[in-house]
C-alpha positions in Angstrom: -2.1 -3.0 16.9 1.3 -4.6 16.1 2.7 -3.0 12.7 6.2 -4.4 11.7 7.2 -2.1 8.6 9.6 -4.2 5.8 11.9 -1.9 3.5 12.3 -4.3 -0.1 13.5 -4.0 -2.7 15.8 -1.7 -5.5 12.6 1.2 -4.8 12.9 1.0 -1.2 9.3 0.3 -0.7 7.8 0.2 2.5 5.6 -2.9 3.2 3.4 -3.4 6.4 2.7 -6.8 8.4 -0.3 -6.0 10.7 -1.9 -7.4 13.7 -5.0 -6.6 15.6 -2.3 -6.8 19.0 1.1 -7.7 19.8 1.8 -11.1 19.7 2.6 -12.7 23.3 0.3 -15.5 23.0 2.1 -19.2 22.5 -0.5 -19.7 19.3 -0.5 -18.3 16.3 -2.2 -15.0 15.6 -3.6 -13.3 12.4 -2.5 -10.9 10.5 -2.7 -8.6 7.1 0.1 -7.7 4.9 -0.1 -4.5 3.3 1.9 -4.1 -0.1 4.7 -7.0 -0.3 6.5 -5.9 -3.5 9.3 -7.0 -5.4 12.1 -8.9 -3.1 9.2 -8.6 0.2 8.4 -12.5 0.4 11.8 -13.9 2.1 11.7 -10.4 4.4 7.9 -11.2 5.0 8.1 -14.9 6.4 11.0 -13.7 8.6 8.2 -11.7 10.0 5.4 -14.2 10.3 7.9 -16.7 11.6 9.6 -14.5 14.6 6.0 -13.1 15.7 3.9 -16.3 15.0 1.9 -14.8 12.7 -0.2 -16.3 9.9 -2.4 -14.0 7.1 -5.2 -13.6 6.2 -5.2 -11.0 3.5 -3.1 -9.2 1.1 -3.8 -5.5 0.3 -1.9 -3.5 -2.3 -2.1 0.0 -2.4 -2.3 0.4 -6.0 -0.5 -2.0 -9.0 3.3 -0.6 -9.0 5.6 -3.6 -9.4 7.3 -2.5 -6.3 3.5 -2.7 -3.9 2.1 -5.8 -5.5 5.2 -8.7 -6.7 4.8 -10.8 -4.2 1.5 -10.0 -3.6 0.2 -13.4 -5.6 3.4 -15.5 -4.4 2.3 -14.9 -0.4 -1.3 -15.3 -0.7 -1.8 -18.2 -2.7 0.7 -20.3 -0.6 -1.2 -19.3 2.6 -4.8 -19.3 0.6 -6.0 -15.8 1.0 -7.6 -13.7 -0.9 -5.5 -10.3 -2.6 -7.3 -6.7 -2.5 -6.8 -4.3 -5.3 -8.3 -1.9 -6.9 -9.7 -2.7 -10.2 -8.4 0.4 -12.1 -4.8 -1.4 -11.4 -5.6 -4.9 -12.3 -4.3 -4.5 -15.5 -0.7 -3.8 -14.1 -0.8 -6.1 -11.0 0.0 -9.5 -13.9 1.8 -7.0 -16.5 3.7 -4.5 -14.6 5.4 -2.8 -17.9 1.8 -1.0 -17.8 2.4 0.8 -15.2 6.1 1.6 -15.8 5.7 2.2 -19.6 7.5 1.3 -23.0 11.2 0.2 -22.8 10.8 -0.5 -18.8 11.0 -4.2 -19.8 14.9 -4.7 -19.3 14.7 -3.1 -15.8 11.6 -5.5 -14.7 13.0 -8.6 -16.0 16.4 -7.6 -13.6 14.2 -7.4 -10.7 11.6 -10.4 -10.8 13.5 -12.4 -13.7 10.2 -12.0 -15.7 7.9 -9.5 -17.5 4.8 -10.7 -16.2 3.6 -11.9 -12.9 0.8 -14.7 -12.0 -2.2 -13.3 -11.1 -3.4 -14.7 -7.5 -6.1 -17.1 -7.3 -8.3 -14.7 -5.3 -8.4 -11.4 -6.6 -10.7 -8.9 -4.7 -11.4 -5.8 -5.6 -11.3 -2.1 -3.4 -13.9 0.4 -4.0 -13.9 3.9 -2.6 -15.9 3.8 1.0 -15.4 -0.3 1.4 -14.9 -1.0 5.0 -12.8 -4.1 5.0 -12.1 -6.2 8.2 -8.9 -8.9 8.0 -7.7 -10.5 10.7 -9.4 -8.4 13.3 -8.5 -5.1 11.5 -11.5 -2.8 10.6 -10.2 -0.7 7.7 -11.7 2.1 5.3 -10.5 2.3 2.0 -10.0 6.2 0.4 -9.8 6.1 -3.5 -7.1 8.2 -3.9 -6.4 8.6 -7.9 -3.4 10.5 -9.2 -0.4 8.5 -9.1 -2.5 5.5 -10.5 -6.0 5.5 -11.7 -6.6 3.0 -8.7 -4.6 4.4 -5.9 -6.3 3.3 -2.7 -5.6 4.7 1.0 -6.6 2.6 4.3 -7.9 4.3 6.9 -7.5 2.4 10.5 -7.2 2.9 14.2 -4.4 1.6 16.2 -5.6 2.0 20.4 -8.2 4.4 19.3 -5.7 6.7 17.4 -6.2 7.3 13.5 -3.5 5.7 11.2 -3.0 6.0 7.5 -1.3 3.6 5.2 -0.7 6.2 2.6 0.7 4.2 0.0 2.1 6.3 -2.8 -0.4 9.2 -2.4 1.2 11.0 0.3 4.5 11.3 2.0 6.9 12.9 4.4 7.2 16.2 2.5 6.3 14.4 -0.9 3.7 13.0 -3.1 3.8 9.8 -5.5 5.1 10.9 -9.2 2.8 11.3 -11.6 5.0 11.1 -14.9 4.3 7.3 -15.4 1.7 6.1 -17.2 -1.9 6.7 -15.8 -0.6 9.7 -13.6 -2.4 12.5 -13.2 -1.5 15.8 -11.3 -4.8 17.3 -12.2 -6.3 13.9 -10.2 -3.5 14.2 -7.5 -4.7 17.8 -6.7 -8.1 16.3 -6.6 -6.8 13.6 -4.4 -5.2 16.0 -1.8 -8.3 18.1 -1.5 -10.4 15.5 -0.4 -7.8 14.3 2.2 -7.3 17.5 3.6 -11.1 17.1 4.4 -11.1 13.4 5.4 -8.2 13.0 7.3 -7.5 14.5 11.2 -4.4 16.1 12.0 -3.4 13.7 14.6 -3.8 10.8 12.0 -0.1 9.0 11.9 1.0 8.5 8.0 2.5 4.8 7.1 3.8 5.6 3.4 4.6 3.8 0.7 8.0 4.9 1.1 10.2 6.8 3.2 9.8 7.6 6.9 6.3 7.8 9.2 4.3 11.5 9.8 1.3 12.9 10.4 -1.1 14.5 8.8 -0.9 17.6 11.1 3.1 17.8 10.1 2.1 17.7 6.1 -0.8 19.9 6.4 2.0 22.5 8.0 5.4 21.6 5.8 4.5 19.3 2.7 4.1 21.8 -0.1 1.5 20.0 -2.0 -0.8 19.9 0.5 -0.8 23.7 1.4 -3.7 25.6 0.3 -1.9 27.8 -2.2 -1.2 24.7 -4.2 -4.6 23.4 -3.9 -6.5 26.3 -4.6 
C-alpha cells in the first residue's frame, strides 16, 4: 500500500492519499482520498499529478470543516463518490453546525463562505461496513464521541493492520468533545470498544499529529488506560 500524508489548512489536518501499491507504472493508478479538508485541494492535486494517480472515491472520517471542506470539489471533479456517516451529514454543508454559533466569521475566513456544496454522489457509512475502493479493502467502525458520526477505518498494508483514526485517537491524546455533538461518555464507550477491536500491532494514522501504534497508545495514552475507562 502506498500512503501519502498531506498536512492541510489552519488546523494542520492530516489528509491521506492511498493507493493499493507503490505507483511505478507509467499508467495512471487508482487511489482513495481520506479527509480532504480546508485548503487540501491544491496539495492533493499535486500528489495526484506527481504519482500519476486518479481518485476512485473520497472518504471523510467525520463532518468537521477541516476534514470535509474540499471533499465535494475533488469528488465532483473526478466524478467519484464521497462517503460519510449520515449523523454528520448536516455539518457537511453547514460547517457552523460542527463548530457552534459564533463560528461564522472564522469559517468564512477559512473557506470564503459559511456553506459548502454537497457532493453529487454522497454515500452512507455504517458500522461494520466493508468497502473496497481503488483496490483497497476497508472496514468501517463507527466511533462516536468527537462527533456523532465519527468513524475509523481499518485496512491492511502488506498484511499489517493500519487504522485511519480521524479525530478519535491521536498520539497521546484524543479528539476534543466540547464542540456541538461531542460527548465524553460516548468517547469512553468508543475507546473501550477500540481497546478490544484494534490489535496492538496496528499502525495508527490520525487526523492530526504524528503516526503512532496501538501498542504505544495502550501503554502511554492516558485516555486509553484501564483506570480512565473503568
